[in-house]
N, C-alpha and C positions, 0 to 999 in steps of 0.2 A: 463524552468524557466522564460525566458524572456516574455512568454505569460501569466504569472501570475499563473502558476501551480507550485507545489512543489513536489519534489521527496520524497514520503512518507517514504521509507526505510531510506533515508539519514537523515530525520528529527527524526525518532523514532525507527529505526530498531535496532535489536541486533543480534549478531552472525556474521557468515561469509556471505557477501552479494553476492558472485558470484553464477551464475546460470547455467553456461554451460561449459563443458558438465556435465550431471547429475552425472556420476561416479566419476569425479574428477574436480569440477568446478574451472576453472582458469579465466573465463571471466564473467563480470557482464553485461549481455545484455538484461535482463528482468527487467522492471521497473513498478512502479505504480505512476502515476502523479495525483495529486488531486488539485481541485480548492479550493478557499478560503472558500467555504461554507461546506467543509468537513474538520474535524479536525483529523489528524492522531494521534492515541493513542498508537498503538503497531505495530511492523512489524517484520517479520521473513522470512527466506528462508528455505524450507524443500525439501527433496528428493522426487522424484516421481517414481512410478512403471510404468507409462504409457507414458513417454516422455524422450527425451534426454536433457530436460531442468529441472531445479528445479523450484518449485513454489515460488512466492513471495506472502505472505499472510499478509494483513494489516487489522487492525481494525480501523474504523473511528467513531468519534462522529459526530452526526448531531445536530448542535446547535438548541435549541428551538427557535421558532419564536413568536413574538407577533402577534396581529391581522393583522398588515400591512406587515407581512413577514420578519420583521427585527429580527436578532438574539438578544437574551437577554443576551448572554455571557455564559449561562449555557449549558451543553451538554444534549441532548435529547437521541434519539435512537442510537444504535450502528449498523453500517453496516460493514460486513466483505467481503472483495474482494480478489481475487487472480488472478495472471497472470502467464503465462508460463504453462508448462506441458500440452500442447494441448488446452489451453483455447484461 
């Protein structure tokens, strides 16, 4: 956070945030950090069949930019990212 990134799940996540171990998650050790040019919209943690960690899945809005690359305040495309579960 000191480097200008935000914890996406803490900003918009819902549900139980812990990710390890997958069977009975007691620790939150998987995160998604996003820079100011990505706007977190939704976040959730889901169980995985292929890892001992649960996945952190977040949807991000990518602000539209004007010709100079500056955001206009509206949201453009949506980017979905995940962490944990072998990624």
